[in-house]
C-alpha positions, 0 to 999 in steps of 0.5 A: 461843427454842426448839431444833428438831431437823431434817435437811437433805433436799438442798434444805431443812431439815425439822423432825423434829416439827411446829413453830409458826413465824411467816412471816419469823421469824428462826432460827439454824441449827447444822450438826452433824457427824452424819448420820441413818440412811438407809433404810426408815422406819416408819409410826410416824415419820410418825404425829405429823403425822396426827391420831389418827383419820387415823392409825388409818384408815391403820393399818387400811388397812395391816392390810387390805392385809397380810391380802389379801397373805396370802390370795394 
């Protein structure tokens, strides 16, 4: 058995980290009396779902966009 952190997005439960689960695998869900902070998320909140090369490419694209914005 494994404990998985997740949040409810209004439609489904979304794990906060990638998990390995089989189709039709049973699970126990515990609803806590806490909420997560809503607001702007950092790109780093999503880097875990990308491989390292894709993450580096996205970070480079962001740097390029910031450089262009500063030139205007």
